[in-house]
N, C-alpha and C positions, 0 to 999 in steps of 0.2 A: 484501595485506590480506584477511582473511576477513570476509565480510559475512553476517549472518544473513538467511535467506530472507524472513522477515516484514519486515525493514527494506527489502529490495529492493522488495517489493510496496507498502509504505507510501510510499516515495519515488516510485515509479512512479505511484501513485494521486494523490498530491499534485501531481506534475508534470502529470498529465492534467487535473486539476481547474483548475489555474492556466491551462494552455494553453486549455482550453475557455472559461474566463472571458475571457481576452484576445481570442481569436478571435470569441467571441460579441459582445463590445463593438465590436471593429473591424468585424466583419461587418455589424452593425446600422447603424453610421455609413456604411459603404461602400454598403449597399443604399439608404439614404436619399439618399446622394450621387448614386447612379445613378437614383433615382426609382422604384425597384422595390418599396419597402416603404411 
């Protein structure tokens, strides 16, 4: 299948945003659990 380049960037950007949100949330709880934050 042929994918347009803008679609690749959009999917990559959305994935990066979701990934950042997940790790930001998990990381905050993890830091609180460790007593660092």
